[in-house]
KEDO-354280 format. One record per residue (C-alpha): x, y, z. Coordinates in steps of 0.5 Angstrom, whole numbers, padded with zeros to 4 digits, always signed. Layout:
<mizas>
XYZ ...
</mizas>
This chain:
<mizas>
+0000+0000+0000 +0006+0005+0002 +0009+0003-0005 +0003+0005-0009 +0002+0011-0005 +0009+0013-0007 +0008+0011-0014 +0002+0015-0014 +0005+0021-0011 +0011+0021-0016 +0007+0021-0022 +0003+0027-0020 +0010+0030-0019 +0012+0029-0026 +0005+0031-0028 +0006+0038-0025 +0013+0039-0027 +0012+0036-0034 +0004+0038-0035 +0005+0036-0043 +0006+0028-0041 +0000+0024-0042 -0004+0030-0045 -0001+0032-0051 -0008+0031-0055 -0010+0037-0051 -0005+0042-0054 -0008+0047-0059 -0006+0046-0066 -0001+0051-0069 -0004+0056-0073 -0003+0057-0080 -0004+0062-0085 -0006+0060-0092 -0005+0065-0098 -0008+0063-0105 -0007+0056-0103 +0000+0056-0100 +0002+0056-0093 +0006+0062-0091 +0012+0059-0087 +0012+0063-0080 +0018+0064-0076 +0018+0062-0069 +0017+0069-0066 +0012+0071-0071 +0005+0067-0070 -0002+0068-0070 -0006+0070-0064 -0012+0071-0061 -0014+0077-0057 -0020+0080-0055 -0023+0075-0059 -0020+0078-0065 -0015+0074-0069 -0009+0078-0070 -0003+0076-0075 +0004+0078-0076 +0003+0084-0081 +0011+0084-0084 +0011+0076-0086 +0004+0077-0089 +0006+0083-0093 +0012+0080-0096 +0008+0075-0099 +0003+0079-0101 +0008+0084-0104 +0005+0090-0100 +0010+0095-0097 +0011+0095-0090 +0015+0101-0086 +0015+0101-0078 +0017+0107-0075 +0020+0105-0068 +0020+0112-0065 +0012+0112-0065 +0011+0105-0066 +0007+0106-0072 +0006+0101-0078 +0004+0103-0085 +0002+0098-0090 +0001+0100-0098 -0001+0096-0104 -0002+0099-0111 -0008+0103-0109 -0009+0104-0101 -0005+0106-0095 -0006+0103-0088 -0003+0107-0082 -0004+0103-0075 -0001+0105-0069 +0001+0100-0063 -0004+0100-0057 -0008+0105-0061 -0015+0103-0064 -0015+0109-0069 -0013+0107-0076 -0012+0111-0082 -0015+0109-0089 -0012+0113-0094 -0011+0118-0089 -0019+0117-0087 -0020+0115-0079 -0023+0109-0078 -0024+0105-0071 -0021+0098-0070 -0024+0093-0065 -0017+0091-0062 -0011+0096-0063 -0005+0093-0066 +0000+0090-0061 +0008+0088-0061 +0008+0081-0059 +0015+0078-0059 +0018+0084-0062 +0013+0083-0068 +0007+0087-0069 +0001+0084-0070 -0005+0087-0073 -0013+0085-0073 -0014+0080-0079 -0020+0082-0081 -0019+0090-0081 -0013+0089-0085 -0015+0084-0090 -0021+0087-0092 -0018+0094-0093 -0013+0091-0097 -0017+0088-0102 -0017+0081-0099 -0022+0076-0098 -0021+0073-0091 -0023+0066-0087 -0022+0064-0080 -0022+0056-0079 -0023+0057-0071 -0023+0049-0070 -0016+0048-0074 -0013+0055-0073 -0013+0056-0080 -0013+0063-0083 -0014+0063-0091 -0013+0069-0095 -0014+0070-0102 -0011+0076-0106 -0015+0074-0112 -0021+0079-0114 -0027+0079-0119 -0024+0083-0125 -0029+0089-0127 -0030+0090-0135 -0029+0096-0138 -0036+0099-0136 -0034+0097-0129 -0039+0091-0128 -0036+0086-0123 -0035+0078-0124 -0033+0078-0131 -0027+0074-0133 -0024+0072-0140 -0022+0065-0142 -0017+0067-0147 -0010+0065-0146 -0006+0070-0142 -0003+0076-0145 +0004+0078-0144 +0007+0085-0142 +0013+0086-0146 +0014+0093-0145 +0011+0099-0141 +0013+0107-0141 +0010+0113-0140 +0011+0119-0145 +0008+0125-0147 +0003+0124-0141 +0001+0117-0144 +0002+0111-0141 +0004+0106-0147 +0003+0098-0145 +0006+0093-0151 +0003+0086-0151 +0003+0080-0155 -0005+0080-0156 -0011+0085-0155 -0014+0086-0148 -0020+0089-0144 -0017+0094-0139 -0021+0096-0133 -0020+0103-0131 -0022+0107-0125 -0021+0113-0121 -0019+0114-0114 -0018+0120-0109 -0014+0122-0103 -0009+0122-0107 -0012+0123-0114 -0010+0116-0118 -0012+0112-0124 -0012+0105-0123 -0011+0101-0130 -0012+0093-0129 -0011+0089-0135 -0014+0082-0133 -0011+0075-0136 -0004+0078-0137 +0003+0078-0134 +0010+0080-0135 +0014+0077-0140 +0021+0074-0139 +0023+0080-0144 +0019+0085-0140 +0024+0091-0141 +0022+0095-0135 +0026+0093-0128 +0022+0088-0124 +0024+0087-0116 +0023+0080-0113 +0015+0082-0112 +0014+0083-0119 +0013+0091-0117 +0016+0097-0121 +0016+0104-0122 +0016+0108-0129 +0021+0114-0130 +0016+0120-0130 +0021+0126-0129 +0019+0132-0132 +0012+0131-0131 +0009+0137-0127 +0002+0133-0126 +0004+0126-0125 +0008+0124-0119 +0008+0117-0120 +0007+0111-0125 +0008+0104-0121 +0006+0097-0124 +0005+0090-0121 +0003+0083-0122 -0003+0085-0117 -0006+0078-0118 -0004+0071-0119 -0010+0067-0120 -0013+0070-0124 -0007+0074-0127 -0008+0081-0127 -0003+0086-0128 -0004+0093-0125 -0001+0100-0126 -0003+0106-0122 -0002+0113-0124 -0002+0118-0119 -0003+0125-0119 +0003+0130-0116 -0003+0135-0113 -0010+0134-0112 -0013+0135-0119 -0018+0132-0123 -0016+0127-0129 -0019+0126-0135 -0017+0120-0139 -0018+0116-0146 -0016+0109-0148 -0014+0106-0154 -0012+0099-0156 -0009+0098-0163 -0004+0093-0166 -0003+0090-0159 -0001+0097-0156 -0006+0100-0150 -0005+0107-0149 -0008+0111-0144 -0008+0118-0145 -0008+0123-0139 -0010+0130-0139 -0011+0135-0133 -0019+0136-0133 -0022+0143-0135 -0026+0144-0129 -0031+0149-0132 -0031+0144-0138 -0031+0150-0143 -0028+0151-0150 -0021+0154-0150 -0019+0158-0155 -0013+0156-0159 -0007+0161-0157 -0003+0158-0163 -0003+0163-0169 -0005+0159-0175 -0002+0162-0182 -0006+0162-0188 -0006+0156-0192 +0000+0156-0197 -0003+0156-0204 +0003+0157-0208 +0004+0149-0209 +0010+0149-0204 +0009+0143-0199 +0008+0145-0192 +0012+0142-0187 +0010+0143-0180 +0016+0141-0175 +0014+0140-0168 +0019+0141-0162 +0017+0137-0157 +0015+0139-0150 +0016+0147-0148 +0015+0152-0143 +0012+0149-0137 +0013+0142-0139 +0020+0140-0139 +0019+0133-0142 +0024+0128-0139 +0030+0130-0135 +0037+0128-0137 +0042+0124-0133 +0046+0131-0132 +0039+0135-0130 +0038+0137-0138 +0031+0138-0141 +0028+0135-0146 +0025+0141-0148 +0031+0145-0149 +0034+0140-0154 +0028+0139-0158 +0028+0146-0159 +0035+0147-0161 +0035+0141-0166 +0028+0144-0169 +0031+0151-0170 +0036+0148-0174 +0032+0144-0178 +0027+0150-0180 +0033+0154-0182 +0035+0148-0187 +0028+0147-0190 +0027+0155-0191 +0033+0154-0196 +0028+0149-0200 +0024+0153-0205 +0019+0148-0206 +0018+0147-0198 +0014+0152-0193 +0016+0151-0186 +0012+0152-0180 +0014+0151-0173 +0009+0149-0167 +0014+0153-0163 +0020+0157-0164 +0021+0159-0156 +0020+0156-0150 +0013+0156-0149 +0008+0150-0149 +0003+0149-0154 -0002+0143-0152 -0002+0137-0156 -0009+0139-0158 -0007+0146-0161 -0001+0142-0164 -0005+0138-0168 -0010+0143-0170 -0005+0148-0173 -0002+0142-0177 -0010+0140-0179 -0012+0147-0181 -0006+0148-0185 -0007+0142-0189 +0000+0140-0188 +0003+0135-0192 +0008+0133-0187 +0008+0133-0179 +0015+0131-0176 +0015+0132-0168 +0022+0132-0165 +0023+0128-0158 +0029+0126-0154 +0028+0119-0150 +0030+0117-0143 +0029+0111-0138 +0033+0113-0132 +0032+0106-0129 +0037+0103-0135 +0042+0109-0136 +0045+0104-0141 +0039+0104-0146 +0041+0108-0152 +0039+0109-0160 +0034+0112-0164 +0027+0110-0166 +0022+0113-0170 +0014+0112-0169 +0008+0113-0174 +0001+0111-0173 -0003+0107-0177 -0003+0111-0184 +0002+0108-0189 +0004+0114-0191 +0006+0116-0184 +0010+0109-0184 +0013+0111-0190 +0015+0118-0187 +0018+0115-0181 +0022+0110-0184 +0025+0114-0189 +0027+0120-0184 +0030+0114-0179 +0034+0111-0184 +0038+0118-0185 +0038+0119-0177 +0041+0112-0176 +0046+0113-0182 +0048+0120-0180 +0049+0119-0172 +0051+0112-0172 +0047+0111-0166 +0044+0104-0164 +0038+0103-0169 +0032+0101-0165 +0027+0101-0171 +0021+0104-0173 +0015+0102-0169 +0008+0104-0169 +0006+0109-0163 -0001+0111-0161 +0001+0118-0159 -0004+0124-0160 +0000+0128-0165 +0001+0123-0170 -0005+0120-0168 -0010+0126-0169 -0006+0129-0175 -0009+0128-0182 -0003+0128-0186 +0004+0123-0186 +0006+0124-0179 +0012+0122-0175 +0015+0122-0168 +0023+0122-0167 +0026+0120-0161 +0033+0122-0163 +0037+0119-0157 +0037+0118-0150 +0038+0123-0145 +0038+0118-0139 +0045+0115-0143 +0051+0120-0141 +0055+0119-0147 +0048+0120-0152 +0046+0126-0147 +0053+0130-0148 +0053+0128-0156 +0045+0131-0157 +0047+0138-0154 +0053+0139-0158 +0052+0143-0164 +0056+0138-0169 +0051+0132-0167 +0045+0137-0168 +0047+0139-0174 +0048+0132-0177 +0041+0130-0174 +0038+0136-0177 +0041+0135-0184 +0039+0128-0184 +0032+0130-0182 +0031+0135-0188 +0034+0129-0192 +0029+0124-0190 +0023+0130-0191 +0026+0132-0198 +0026+0124-0200 +0019+0123-0198 +0017+0129-0201 +0021+0128-0208 +0024+0135-0208 
</mizas>
């Protein structure tokens, strides 16, 4: 009896020291987070918690897997979570959060547990465009980043069954977002406020292996928008993987209303962005329009890109595109004035900014034979990019003009031949005559920028443009 009692007491002692022995089945399962069907591997110090009946998740681990940007201010214990369209700001031990700077109340304040900030699952998920589910029995958090894709009229739920399209290139120039793909797409476009944004969702699309812009490991990147007064940022990402959706967000620098129009031609999506006219009234054209030349001479309109309040792109040593285009265009004008069979007209001959609409109207009212727009290229994120490329829009006459001028430019300058391409730019799209847009070289390339601002290279480029114009006109 005494021996039995001793064994009983000893077993009680073991249980008090090692309470898990004999009761392993009573331990709750370790919580999991499943994101788009895959389990997120959580470090030992970052676990799912339940506080006041609210499921709390370690935000940094989850955000990194969602390709969200998370910033932590240690001094004030504040975490900021950003995706392509929204920003959430939460402060440890404070119930008031900010959604795009608009206050919102949380049921449970964020906490700092084991040196990891945990935040309410449902609040963060539902405000970052995620579907969320909590399986209390098995302790599983399920997050789904896929969302219904709206069609071009804004209705939800429509999906497209065609094959996934590849985004090959993307850039922002002349206040136009240009996206080159390997097929036609049906984008969904919406606007958001605070700050003003245009959100372009391209359903059933992803980035190709040859995508020319930079992508980090989270398939997120930004375009170069230096030199544009109304646009502060253009960012892009693979917003969803199932179904695949490429999202592009255009952000205004100030609180100004946007207007935009989209076109899809030759597998190229163009979003033309302009500042809205709040009064919606017609603005008279400030450009003086000379009379139509009835002498039998050919009328050539030379358009130095940008100007005035629009510097165009900024070069790698802080040069302005508008200065280069004007200098070159004036040289072209001087050469053309020596041609007795040509009447030359400039859209600007000083540092002013005619709008693209005004430039188009001038050429069309003159019934010009040729329109040539001069530009400098730039990809600040890729300073090694170089060369000359020329653009036309649809018309065979425009293609012929672009090809012949491009031929002379490449021969004269010796820059890399980037080819003649179709581009959906307003000044060559809405003009009614043969029209070409010339990207002479890259101001973001140190060697080409230096060359383009020399008299010698500008003289060569001007002579090449004139020779191309004369060959096209047969004069």
